[in-house]
Legacy VTK file of the C-alpha trace (Angstrom):
# vtk DataFile Version 3.0
C-alpha trace
ASCII
DATASET POLYDATA
POINTS 176 float
0.000 0.000 0.000
2.798 2.448 0.849
4.622 1.759 -2.434
1.397 2.553 -4.332
1.162 5.962 -2.640
4.772 6.833 -3.552
4.290 5.494 -7.051
1.216 7.738 -7.487
3.007 10.775 -5.978
5.965 10.336 -8.315
3.647 10.794 -11.315
2.427 14.101 -9.876
5.932 15.592 -10.100
6.901 14.361 -13.561
4.855 16.985 -15.450
6.391 19.823 -13.392
9.967 18.737 -13.970
9.427 18.270 -17.687
7.681 21.662 -17.963
10.621 23.346 -16.235
13.053 21.631 -18.602
10.908 22.459 -21.621
10.698 26.159 -20.754
14.473 26.268 -20.248
15.078 24.549 -23.590
12.423 26.634 -25.357
14.420 29.862 -25.178
15.043 31.190 -28.674
18.647 32.070 -29.451
19.826 34.971 -31.602
23.118 35.278 -33.504
25.246 38.413 -33.581
27.719 38.244 -36.450
30.495 40.628 -37.390
33.313 40.300 -39.898
35.742 38.892 -37.273
33.476 36.900 -34.934
30.051 35.452 -34.176
28.265 34.856 -30.879
24.877 33.406 -29.932
22.755 34.680 -27.054
19.260 34.089 -25.634
16.604 36.325 -27.134
15.494 37.396 -23.649
18.947 38.888 -23.028
19.629 42.392 -24.402
22.374 42.972 -26.974
24.095 46.348 -26.963
26.337 46.361 -30.037
28.544 49.367 -29.491
30.964 49.098 -32.350
33.201 51.493 -30.448
36.936 51.639 -30.074
37.353 49.048 -27.318
34.030 47.328 -26.648
32.325 45.389 -29.399
29.254 44.344 -27.453
27.545 43.827 -24.136
24.865 41.182 -23.695
22.780 41.806 -20.547
20.606 39.340 -18.665
16.983 40.272 -18.045
16.200 41.798 -14.663
15.310 39.164 -12.093
13.141 41.712 -10.245
12.289 45.424 -10.264
15.035 45.976 -7.665
17.706 44.187 -9.717
20.355 46.893 -10.101
23.259 44.725 -11.272
22.685 42.782 -14.461
24.747 39.777 -15.394
26.495 40.238 -18.714
28.808 38.931 -21.362
31.071 41.499 -22.987
33.707 41.542 -25.676
36.607 43.994 -25.664
38.700 44.206 -28.811
41.929 46.130 -28.900
45.008 46.502 -31.037
48.019 46.524 -28.763
50.480 48.609 -30.737
52.214 49.607 -27.489
53.334 45.952 -27.174
55.098 46.018 -30.536
54.322 44.746 -34.001
54.032 41.056 -33.154
51.668 40.782 -30.220
51.674 37.338 -28.647
49.033 35.882 -26.378
51.621 35.492 -23.628
52.685 39.135 -23.952
49.079 40.358 -23.936
48.208 38.224 -20.894
51.249 39.586 -19.007
50.302 43.151 -19.969
46.710 42.803 -18.692
47.668 40.812 -15.605
50.235 43.472 -14.625
47.595 46.211 -15.004
44.967 44.345 -12.969
47.064 42.700 -10.245
46.313 45.372 -7.643
42.528 45.213 -7.831
41.599 41.651 -8.800
41.876 38.351 -6.985
42.605 35.469 -9.383
40.758 32.274 -8.459
41.681 30.033 -11.424
43.728 30.415 -14.578
44.800 28.132 -17.398
46.126 28.031 -20.940
43.751 26.243 -23.244
42.336 26.210 -26.752
38.906 27.506 -27.622
37.347 27.628 -31.070
40.535 26.343 -32.678
42.655 29.163 -31.229
44.989 29.134 -28.221
43.586 31.191 -25.363
44.066 32.096 -21.732
41.186 31.479 -19.325
40.951 33.223 -15.969
38.327 33.446 -13.237
38.717 36.353 -10.836
36.858 38.606 -8.437
36.933 42.363 -8.149
35.430 44.718 -5.577
34.148 43.925 -2.113
31.011 43.494 -0.076
27.581 43.069 -1.643
28.732 44.415 -5.018
31.717 42.048 -5.377
31.855 40.831 -8.989
33.089 37.477 -10.252
34.269 37.136 -13.838
35.197 34.350 -16.216
37.321 35.699 -19.022
38.911 34.297 -22.163
41.708 36.088 -24.019
42.838 35.465 -27.581
45.289 37.201 -29.883
44.706 37.112 -33.607
46.214 39.432 -36.235
47.826 41.710 -33.586
44.438 42.195 -31.949
43.471 40.979 -28.500
39.958 39.742 -27.794
38.799 39.699 -24.160
35.488 37.902 -23.757
34.047 37.794 -20.255
30.997 36.702 -18.336
30.365 38.885 -15.277
27.956 38.614 -12.367
27.748 39.394 -8.695
29.790 36.821 -6.824
26.586 35.730 -5.069
24.756 34.989 -8.368
27.711 33.893 -10.518
27.110 30.134 -10.206
23.387 30.568 -10.853
23.978 32.407 -14.151
27.144 30.578 -15.252
25.304 27.842 -17.208
23.716 30.381 -19.570
26.666 32.793 -19.492
28.951 29.867 -20.258
26.739 28.798 -23.140
27.006 32.314 -24.616
30.799 32.331 -24.186
31.106 28.837 -25.650
29.167 29.948 -28.730
31.731 32.700 -29.466
33.840 32.031 -32.547
36.654 34.001 -34.132
36.705 33.902 -37.921
LINES 1 177
176 0 1 2 3 4 5 6 7 8 9 10 11 12 13 14 15 16 17 18 19 20 21 22 23 24 25 26 27 28 29 30 31 32 33 34 35 36 37 38 39 40 41 42 43 44 45 46 47 48 49 50 51 52 53 54 55 56 57 58 59 60 61 62 63 64 65 66 67 68 69 70 71 72 73 74 75 76 77 78 79 80 81 82 83 84 85 86 87 88 89 90 91 92 93 94 95 96 97 98 99 100 101 102 103 104 105 106 107 108 109 110 111 112 113 114 115 116 117 118 119 120 121 122 123 124 125 126 127 128 129 130 131 132 133 134 135 136 137 138 139 140 141 142 143 144 145 146 147 148 149 150 151 152 153 154 155 156 157 158 159 160 161 162 163 164 165 166 167 168 169 170 171 172 173 174 175
């Protein structure tokens, strides 16, 4: 008799779990394509394509509430590093940025890897303090004397919650 009750109760929860999965999988994805890269992002996130000197785009998460003042985001910075010479290497660019940031960031993890067929440097770090402390996952590439810094940023307290979707956006990024 007890097994029948649990068996019946288990069927009550199956529709809810599959609905939650379906709504998560049902998100439509958009593609932002430029001459040097492409990236995919959820249609409920907001793309701000700046096309400026240093930032190519910001992709912001939707507000989780009316009081949500800090939006999670993925951003791409693109910069020629002429001050590093004519033949910019990934190692030289990483050293340059790490030297500039070493006084205000706390590195949690770092590694040399390959992403999208190109060697890259991956780093996870925090910046700031208190309630507004940010955690960032960043990838750095060098191609044609240009450095690409792609990062996912969130409050440290919400980073793990948003990392699956932020990571999916980052993993969709491709240099041409």
